[in-house]
VEXDREN-2710 file (C-alpha; in Angstrom, 1 decimal):
% VEXDREN-2710
k/r/px/py/pz
1/UNK/0.0/-0.2/0.2
2/UNK/1.3/3.5/-0.5
3/UNK/2.5/5.5/2.4
4/UNK/0.5/8.2/3.9
5/UNK/1.9/11.8/3.4
6/UNK/3.0/13.7/6.4
7/UNK/0.3/16.4/7.7
8/UNK/0.5/19.2/5.1
9/UNK/2.9/17.5/2.6
10/UNK/1.5/16.8/-0.8
11/UNK/3.0/13.0/-2.4
12/UNK/5.2/13.3/-5.1
13/UNK/4.3/12.2/-8.8
14/UNK/4.3/8.9/-10.1
15/UNK/5.7/8.5/-13.7
16/UNK/5.1/5.4/-15.6
17/UNK/6.8/5.5/-19.5
18/UNK/6.0/3.1/-22.1
19/UNK/9.5/2.7/-22.9
20/UNK/12.1/3.4/-25.6
21/UNK/11.4/7.1/-24.4
22/UNK/13.1/9.8/-27.0
23/UNK/16.6/10.1/-25.3
24/UNK/18.2/12.6/-27.9
25/UNK/16.5/14.8/-30.3
26/UNK/13.3/15.6/-28.2
27/UNK/13.7/13.9/-24.4
28/UNK/10.5/15.7/-23.7
29/UNK/9.5/13.1/-20.9
30/UNK/13.2/13.4/-19.3
31/UNK/13.0/17.2/-19.4
32/UNK/9.6/17.3/-17.9
33/UNK/10.8/15.1/-15.2
34/UNK/13.7/16.8/-14.3
35/UNK/11.6/20.0/-14.4
36/UNK/9.4/18.6/-11.2
37/UNK/12.5/17.4/-9.6
38/UNK/13.5/21.1/-9.4
39/UNK/15.7/21.4/-12.5
40/UNK/19.3/21.1/-13.1
41/UNK/20.3/21.5/-9.2
42/UNK/18.4/18.3/-8.7
43/UNK/19.4/15.5/-7.3
44/UNK/18.5/12.0/-9.1
45/UNK/18.9/8.4/-8.1
46/UNK/18.8/5.9/-10.9
47/UNK/18.0/2.3/-10.4
48/UNK/19.0/0.2/-13.4
49/UNK/18.1/-3.1/-11.5
50/UNK/15.8/-4.7/-14.0
51/UNK/18.7/-4.5/-16.6
52/UNK/21.0/-7.2/-16.8
53/UNK/23.1/-5.0/-19.3
54/UNK/26.0/-3.4/-17.2
55/UNK/26.0/0.2/-19.0
56/UNK/22.4/0.7/-18.3
57/UNK/22.8/2.9/-15.2
58/UNK/25.8/4.8/-16.6
59/UNK/24.0/5.5/-19.8
60/UNK/21.1/7.1/-17.9
61/UNK/23.8/8.8/-15.9
62/UNK/25.1/10.4/-19.0
63/UNK/21.5/11.2/-20.7
64/UNK/21.0/13.1/-17.4
65/UNK/24.0/15.0/-17.1
66/UNK/23.4/15.9/-21.1
67/UNK/20.3/17.5/-20.3
68/UNK/21.9/19.3/-17.3
69/UNK/21.5/17.5/-14.2
70/UNK/24.2/18.0/-12.1
71/UNK/23.5/15.1/-9.6
72/UNK/22.8/12.2/-11.1
73/UNK/23.7/8.5/-9.0
74/UNK/23.3/5.2/-10.1
75/UNK/22.6/2.9/-7.1
76/UNK/24.0/-0.8/-8.0
77/UNK/20.8/-2.8/-6.6
78/UNK/21.7/-6.1/-7.7
79/UNK/21.3/-8.1/-4.8
80/UNK/18.8/-7.9/-1.7
81/UNK/21.4/-7.2/0.7
82/UNK/22.3/-4.3/-1.5
83/UNK/18.8/-2.8/-0.6
84/UNK/19.5/-3.0/3.0
85/UNK/22.5/-0.9/2.5
86/UNK/22.3/2.4/4.7
87/UNK/24.1/4.3/2.0
88/UNK/21.6/3.6/-0.6
89/UNK/19.0/4.6/1.6
90/UNK/20.4/7.9/2.2
91/UNK/21.0/8.5/-1.3
92/UNK/17.1/7.7/-1.7
93/UNK/16.3/10.3/1.4
94/UNK/18.3/12.8/-0.3
95/UNK/17.0/12.7/-3.8
96/UNK/14.3/14.5/-5.5
97/UNK/13.6/12.5/-7.9
98/UNK/14.4/8.6/-8.4
99/UNK/14.4/6.9/-12.2
100/UNK/13.9/3.1/-12.6
101/UNK/15.0/1.6/-15.9
102/UNK/13.7/-0.9/-17.9
103/UNK/14.6/-4.6/-18.2
104/UNK/12.8/-7.1/-16.4
105/UNK/10.2/-6.1/-14.0
106/UNK/10.5/-9.2/-12.0
107/UNK/14.3/-8.3/-11.4
108/UNK/12.9/-5.6/-9.5
109/UNK/10.1/-7.0/-7.6
110/UNK/12.3/-9.8/-6.6
111/UNK/15.2/-7.5/-5.2
112/UNK/13.7/-4.6/-4.2
113/UNK/10.3/-6.2/-3.0
114/UNK/10.4/-6.3/1.1
115/UNK/13.1/-4.5/1.7
116/UNK/13.9/-1.4/3.4
117/UNK/14.8/0.2/0.3
118/UNK/11.5/-0.3/-1.2
119/UNK/10.2/0.9/2.1
120/UNK/12.2/4.1/1.8
121/UNK/11.3/4.9/-1.7
122/UNK/7.3/4.6/-0.8
123/UNK/8.3/6.8/2.3
124/UNK/9.9/9.5/0.3
125/UNK/7.2/9.2/-2.4
126/UNK/4.7/10.4/0.2
127/UNK/6.9/13.0/1.4
128/UNK/7.5/14.6/-2.1
129/UNK/10.2/12.5/-4.0
130/UNK/8.9/12.1/-7.8
131/UNK/9.4/8.4/-9.3
132/UNK/9.8/7.7/-12.9
133/UNK/9.9/4.2/-14.7
134/UNK/10.2/3.2/-17.8
135/UNK/9.1/-0.1/-19.3
136/UNK/9.9/-2.4/-16.7
137/UNK/10.2/0.1/-14.4
138/UNK/7.0/1.6/-14.9
139/UNK/5.1/-1.8/-14.7
140/UNK/6.6/-1.8/-11.1
141/UNK/5.3/1.2/-9.9
142/UNK/1.7/0.2/-8.9
143/UNK/0.8/-2.0/-6.5
144/UNK/-0.3/-4.7/-8.8
145/UNK/2.3/-5.4/-11.4
146/UNK/2.1/-7.2/-14.6
147/UNK/4.7/-9.6/-14.7
148/UNK/4.5/-11.1/-18.3
149/UNK/2.0/-12.6/-20.5
150/UNK/1.6/-13.0/-24.4
151/UNK/0.3/-10.8/-27.2
152/UNK/-3.2/-10.4/-28.6
153/UNK/-6.4/-8.5/-28.4
154/UNK/-8.7/-11.0/-26.9
155/UNK/-8.7/-11.7/-23.3
156/UNK/-7.8/-14.9/-21.7
157/UNK/-7.4/-16.5/-18.4
158/UNK/-3.6/-17.4/-18.7
159/UNK/-3.1/-14.4/-21.0
160/UNK/-1.1/-12.5/-18.0
161/UNK/1.2/-13.1/-15.2
162/UNK/0.8/-10.9/-11.7
163/UNK/3.3/-9.9/-9.3
164/UNK/3.1/-7.1/-6.1
165/UNK/4.7/-4.2/-7.6
166/UNK/6.7/-1.2/-5.5
167/UNK/3.0/-0.1/-4.4
168/UNK/3.2/3.4/-4.9
169/UNK/-0.4/3.4/-6.1
170/UNK/-3.3/1.3/-5.5
171/UNK/-5.3/3.3/-8.4
172/UNK/-3.7/2.0/-11.8
173/UNK/-2.4/-1.0/-13.6
174/UNK/0.7/-0.6/-16.1
175/UNK/1.3/-2.0/-19.0
176/UNK/4.0/-0.8/-21.6
177/UNK/5.2/-0.7/-24.9
178/UNK/1.2/-1.0/-25.5
179/UNK/0.3/-0.5/-29.2
180/UNK/3.9/-1.6/-30.2
181/UNK/3.5/-5.4/-28.7
182/UNK/-0.2/-6.0/-29.4
183/UNK/-1.0/-5.9/-25.2
184/UNK/-4.7/-4.9/-25.0
185/UNK/-5.7/-8.4/-24.3
186/UNK/-3.2/-8.9/-21.1
187/UNK/-4.1/-5.3/-19.6
188/UNK/-7.9/-6.4/-20.2
189/UNK/-6.9/-10.1/-18.7
190/UNK/-5.2/-8.3/-15.4
191/UNK/-8.4/-6.2/-15.2
192/UNK/-10.7/-8.9/-15.1
193/UNK/-8.8/-10.4/-12.2
194/UNK/-8.7/-7.1/-10.3
195/UNK/-11.6/-4.7/-11.6
196/UNK/-11.4/-2.0/-9.1
197/UNK/-8.2/-0.5/-11.1
198/UNK/-7.8/1.6/-13.9
199/UNK/-5.5/0.0/-16.7
200/UNK/-3.1/2.3/-18.5
201/UNK/-1.3/0.9/-21.6
202/UNK/1.2/3.3/-22.5
203/UNK/2.4/3.1/-26.5
204/UNK/6.6/3.4/-26.6
205/UNK/7.8/7.6/-25.9
206/UNK/4.5/8.2/-23.9
207/UNK/4.0/8.9/-20.1
208/UNK/1.5/10.0/-17.3
209/UNK/2.6/12.3/-14.9
210/UNK/0.3/11.1/-11.8
211/UNK/-0.1/13.9/-9.7
212/UNK/-0.7/13.7/-5.8
213/UNK/-4.6/14.6/-6.5
214/UNK/-5.0/11.6/-8.6
215/UNK/-5.1/13.5/-11.9
216/UNK/-2.6/12.4/-14.5
217/UNK/-1.6/14.0/-18.2
218/UNK/-0.4/12.4/-21.0
219/UNK/3.3/13.4/-22.4
220/UNK/5.2/12.2/-25.3
221/UNK/4.7/11.2/-28.9
222/UNK/2.4/8.3/-28.5
223/UNK/-0.9/7.4/-27.3
224/UNK/-2.1/6.2/-23.6
225/UNK/-5.3/3.8/-23.7
226/UNK/-7.3/3.9/-20.5
227/UNK/-9.1/1.0/-19.6
228/UNK/-11.7/1.9/-16.8
229/UNK/-13.5/-1.8/-16.0
230/UNK/-15.6/0.1/-12.7
231/UNK/-18.8/-0.8/-14.8
232/UNK/-18.1/-4.1/-15.9
233/UNK/-21.9/-5.9/-15.9
234/UNK/-20.8/-9.5/-16.9
235/UNK/-17.6/-11.4/-17.1
236/UNK/-17.0/-14.9/-18.2
237/UNK/-13.7/-15.1/-16.7
238/UNK/-14.5/-17.5/-14.0
239/UNK/-15.6/-20.3/-16.1
240/UNK/-12.6/-20.0/-18.7
241/UNK/-10.3/-22.6/-19.3
242/UNK/-6.6/-22.0/-20.4
243/UNK/-6.5/-20.4/-23.9
244/UNK/-10.3/-19.8/-24.1
245/UNK/-11.4/-16.0/-25.2
246/UNK/-13.0/-14.3/-22.3
247/UNK/-16.2/-12.2/-22.7
248/UNK/-16.2/-8.8/-21.2
249/UNK/-19.0/-6.3/-21.1
250/UNK/-19.5/-3.1/-19.9
251/UNK/-15.4/-2.3/-20.4
252/UNK/-14.9/1.8/-20.9
253/UNK/-11.7/2.7/-22.9
254/UNK/-10.5/6.0/-24.0
255/UNK/-7.2/7.1/-25.8
256/UNK/-5.3/10.1/-24.9
257/UNK/-2.5/11.7/-26.9
258/UNK/-0.2/14.5/-25.1
259/UNK/-2.0/16.9/-23.3
260/UNK/-4.9/14.3/-22.4
261/UNK/-6.1/14.0/-18.6
262/UNK/-7.8/11.7/-16.8
263/UNK/-8.9/11.8/-13.2
264/UNK/-8.5/8.5/-11.5
265/UNK/-10.9/9.6/-8.7
266/UNK/-14.0/10.7/-11.1
267/UNK/-12.7/8.6/-14.0
268/UNK/-13.7/11.1/-16.4
269/UNK/-11.2/11.8/-19.4
270/UNK/-10.4/14.9/-21.2
271/UNK/-8.6/15.8/-24.6
272/UNK/-6.5/18.6/-23.2
END
């Protein structure tokens, strides 16, 4: 569950990014994240745990330096023991923003889950620190994480694997590379199991900037698919077998592009 903000404090933004964000020609998502964190004087902590590539953390460090960040630190969190380190906890406590890279979201959940560092991330986000994640990092941000699955547009019982996420929000479930990898079916499947949340399907180079008021704005060059299951009147999920198609009646779907907004409290969408 998300940590409670201290009295008088505003929760920090939660920023899931669909992956493959523009990093060179028009890095508007990264620049918007940096502006939120306080501009070029901000302290940014980079968590590359999801990636098996040794250069992922230093790569993002160079990118943040290129857009003007003076203080960007990579946290080499490769074991659960690393996530109990006092030095790493101090870095999170001092950070204005945390950025989780892409890779495999199960590397994030199995390494960070239940550690002091994951608790500190929730605590500091409640106190105003902003947390962004791209691709696997985006999927990990909510309480319920889409850990894997297969492609297709029609939901099916075994189309998705779910696991506990970081727990910064219990209002949403996030899927990434959405249009590029045909993931509507697995998001619908996840929501059929958990019809209390709003599904956010993020195209590449597209982000949702979710504010402390549970309203978000779309930033980036792609589309954001919102799946609202709150008015489902019928689901065949409880009687479907492996690989069977699932019937869902009453699902509401919105497509938003840059500037579009959605209110998670009232479940209303606006084009700008």
